[in-house]
SELUM-163031 format. One record per residue (C-alpha): x, y, z; residue in one letter; residue number from 1. Coordinates in Angstrom, 3 decimals. Layout:
# SELUM-163031
+----------+----------+----------+-----+-----+
:       c1 :       c2 :       c3 : res :   n :
+----------+----------+----------+-----+-----+
:        X :        Y :        Z :   a : NUM :
...
+----------+----------+----------+-----+-----+
# end
This chain:
# SELUM-163031
+----------+----------+----------+-----+-----+
:       c1 :       c2 :       c3 : res :   n :
+----------+----------+----------+-----+-----+
:  -34.121 :   -4.040 :   86.581 :   x :   1 :
:  -32.217 :   -5.506 :   83.620 :   x :   2 :
:  -31.227 :   -8.760 :   84.045 :   x :   3 :
:  -27.469 :  -10.104 :   84.448 :   x :   4 :
:  -27.114 :  -11.249 :   80.724 :   x :   5 :
:  -28.188 :   -8.545 :   79.393 :   x :   6 :
:  -25.187 :   -6.630 :   77.901 :   x :   7 :
:  -25.286 :   -2.371 :   76.816 :   x :   8 :
:  -24.615 :   -2.454 :   72.697 :   x :   9 :
:  -24.548 :    0.739 :   70.481 :   x :  10 :
:  -26.013 :    0.657 :   66.986 :   x :  11 :
:  -24.819 :    3.845 :   65.189 :   x :  12 :
:  -26.733 :    4.580 :   62.416 :   x :  13 :
:  -26.200 :    4.168 :   58.689 :   x :  14 :
:  -28.908 :    6.181 :   56.927 :   x :  15 :
:  -30.645 :    9.439 :   56.905 :   x :  16 :
:  -32.184 :    9.900 :   60.285 :   x :  17 :
:  -32.894 :   13.798 :   60.115 :   x :  18 :
:  -30.974 :   14.378 :   63.390 :   x :  19 :
:  -26.750 :   15.191 :   63.353 :   x :  20 :
:  -24.987 :   12.305 :   61.355 :   x :  21 :
:  -23.230 :   10.110 :   63.448 :   x :  22 :
:  -26.371 :    9.664 :   65.876 :   x :  23 :
:  -26.274 :    5.991 :   68.327 :   x :  24 :
:  -28.204 :    3.684 :   70.337 :   x :  25 :
:  -27.065 :    2.649 :   73.594 :   x :  26 :
:  -29.399 :   -0.829 :   73.531 :   x :  27 :
:  -30.299 :   -3.497 :   75.789 :   x :  28 :
:  -29.748 :   -6.888 :   74.876 :   x :  29 :
:  -30.685 :   -9.859 :   75.813 :   x :  30 :
:  -29.456 :  -13.523 :   74.310 :   x :  31 :
:  -32.727 :  -14.082 :   72.732 :   x :  32 :
:  -32.511 :  -10.760 :   70.852 :   x :  33 :
:  -32.346 :  -10.691 :   67.709 :   x :  34 :
:  -30.841 :   -8.417 :   64.565 :   x :  35 :
:  -34.372 :   -7.720 :   63.681 :   x :  36 :
:  -35.997 :   -6.668 :   66.872 :   x :  37 :
:  -32.588 :   -4.197 :   67.752 :   x :  38 :
:  -33.316 :   -2.887 :   64.086 :   x :  39 :
:  -37.040 :   -2.235 :   64.496 :   x :  40 :
:  -35.675 :   -0.978 :   68.124 :   x :  41 :
:  -32.633 :    1.442 :   66.334 :   x :  42 :
:  -35.666 :    2.988 :   63.905 :   x :  43 :
:  -38.352 :    3.114 :   65.561 :   x :  44 :
:  -36.848 :    5.370 :   68.312 :   x :  45 :
:  -34.578 :    7.318 :   65.749 :   x :  46 :
:  -37.866 :    8.451 :   63.727 :   x :  47 :
:  -39.280 :    9.619 :   67.739 :   x :  48 :
:  -36.125 :   11.076 :   68.748 :   x :  49 :
:  -36.132 :   13.752 :   65.267 :   x :  50 :
:  -40.122 :   14.186 :   65.494 :   x :  51 :
:  -39.382 :   14.851 :   69.224 :   x :  52 :
:  -36.849 :   17.360 :   67.724 :   x :  53 :
:  -39.134 :   18.936 :   64.926 :   x :  54 :
:  -36.489 :   17.581 :   62.461 :   x :  55 :
:  -38.004 :   17.098 :   59.296 :   x :  56 :
:  -35.647 :   14.452 :   57.276 :   x :  57 :
:  -36.694 :   11.189 :   56.194 :   x :  58 :
:  -39.772 :    9.144 :   58.765 :   x :  59 :
:  -39.555 :    5.424 :   58.175 :   x :  60 :
:  -42.732 :    3.567 :   58.293 :   x :  61 :
:  -43.583 :    0.554 :   60.279 :   x :  62 :
:  -43.712 :   -1.062 :   55.999 :   x :  63 :
:  -40.281 :   -0.156 :   55.561 :   x :  64 :
:  -38.620 :   -1.315 :   58.462 :   x :  65 :
:  -37.983 :   -3.921 :   56.737 :   x :  66 :
:  -35.748 :   -1.988 :   54.036 :   x :  67 :
:  -32.933 :   -2.096 :   57.441 :   x :  68 :
:  -30.465 :   -4.319 :   58.319 :   x :  69 :
:  -27.922 :   -4.246 :   61.456 :   x :  70 :
:  -23.810 :   -4.819 :   59.628 :   x :  71 :
:  -21.249 :   -5.223 :   62.499 :   x :  72 :
:  -18.094 :   -3.566 :   60.798 :   x :  73 :
:  -14.348 :   -3.552 :   61.466 :   x :  74 :
:  -11.447 :   -1.460 :   59.781 :   x :  75 :
:  -12.680 :   -2.222 :   56.360 :   x :  76 :
:  -14.982 :   -5.319 :   56.176 :   x :  77 :
:  -18.819 :   -5.843 :   56.576 :   x :  78 :
:  -20.756 :   -7.883 :   57.634 :   x :  79 :
:  -24.310 :   -8.311 :   57.755 :   x :  80 :
:  -26.216 :  -10.483 :   59.970 :   x :  81 :
:  -28.942 :  -12.197 :   58.802 :   x :  82 :
:  -32.460 :  -11.425 :   61.008 :   x :  83 :
:  -32.819 :  -14.288 :   63.233 :   x :  84 :
:  -29.226 :  -13.581 :   64.142 :   x :  85 :
:  -28.360 :  -13.026 :   68.224 :   x :  86 :
:  -25.835 :  -10.108 :   68.193 :   x :  87 :
:  -24.674 :  -11.400 :   71.774 :   x :  88 :
:  -23.957 :  -14.572 :   69.375 :   x :  89 :
:  -20.738 :  -12.675 :   67.230 :   x :  90 :
:  -18.379 :  -13.793 :   67.065 :   x :  91 :
:  -14.694 :  -12.313 :   66.930 :   x :  92 :
:  -12.739 :  -10.433 :   65.597 :   x :  93 :
:  -16.940 :   -8.915 :   64.823 :   x :  94 :
:  -17.076 :   -8.307 :   68.691 :   x :  95 :
:  -13.828 :   -6.049 :   68.427 :   x :  96 :
:  -16.094 :   -3.069 :   65.516 :   x :  97 :
:  -19.065 :   -1.164 :   65.410 :   x :  98 :
:  -22.787 :   -2.158 :   64.778 :   x :  99 :
:  -24.689 :    0.080 :   62.722 :   x : 100 :
:  -28.174 :   -0.209 :   61.004 :   x : 101 :
:  -28.609 :    0.810 :   57.553 :   x : 102 :
:  -30.603 :    0.365 :   54.566 :   x : 103 :
:  -30.136 :   -2.979 :   52.704 :   x : 104 :
:  -29.457 :   -1.479 :   49.512 :   x : 105 :
:  -26.981 :    1.334 :   50.755 :   x : 106 :
:  -24.408 :   -1.118 :   51.393 :   x : 107 :
:  -21.232 :    0.810 :   51.623 :   x : 108 :
:  -23.348 :    3.354 :   54.290 :   x : 109 :
:  -21.496 :    1.587 :   57.231 :   x : 110 :
:  -18.155 :    1.265 :   56.365 :   x : 111 :
:  -18.568 :    5.598 :   55.473 :   x : 112 :
:  -20.345 :    6.077 :   58.239 :   x : 113 :
:  -17.669 :    3.916 :   60.393 :   x : 114 :
:  -15.228 :    6.236 :   59.205 :   x : 115 :
:  -17.151 :    9.034 :   60.735 :   x : 116 :
:  -16.687 :   10.714 :   63.919 :   x : 117 :
:  -19.535 :    9.613 :   66.195 :   x : 118 :
:  -21.926 :   13.052 :   67.346 :   x : 119 :
:  -24.358 :   11.840 :   69.646 :   x : 120 :
:  -25.716 :    9.529 :   71.723 :   x : 121 :
:  -28.844 :    8.910 :   72.848 :   x : 122 :
:  -29.878 :    6.079 :   75.991 :   x : 123 :
:  -32.796 :    4.350 :   75.982 :   x : 124 :
:  -34.273 :    2.433 :   78.547 :   x : 125 :
:  -35.324 :   -1.083 :   78.546 :   x : 126 :
:  -38.914 :    0.448 :   77.524 :   x : 127 :
:  -38.319 :    2.166 :   74.719 :   x : 128 :
:  -38.251 :    5.378 :   76.140 :   x : 129 :
:  -34.937 :    7.604 :   75.943 :   x : 130 :
:  -33.310 :    8.968 :   78.992 :   x : 131 :
+----------+----------+----------+-----+-----+
# end
């Protein structure tokens, strides 16, 4: 059973996953969960989803995970979160925005993705496997 302190966040991919544009995951986040942990989970799970679906898109190795960051987007503004930042500590107005994982060097990716309609959400369990 998940802790009552656990919150479910929807995190969108703003990078090439090999899956449908606008793909997202619902991730359980605790007060101790860092932005880096969210990024690593999202990238790894979307890698797995692409492989399981036989997609030939980009698969990112463990060593490439540091090239990604978690960003909060609201309207036309983006805030890149430090790796040690705890997403549950987001303040208004950022709490009303969306979370995206993007490549650090692709600064417009999350803003571009935020203007597109989301397509697919892949829920995962606490252990990191798909439901």
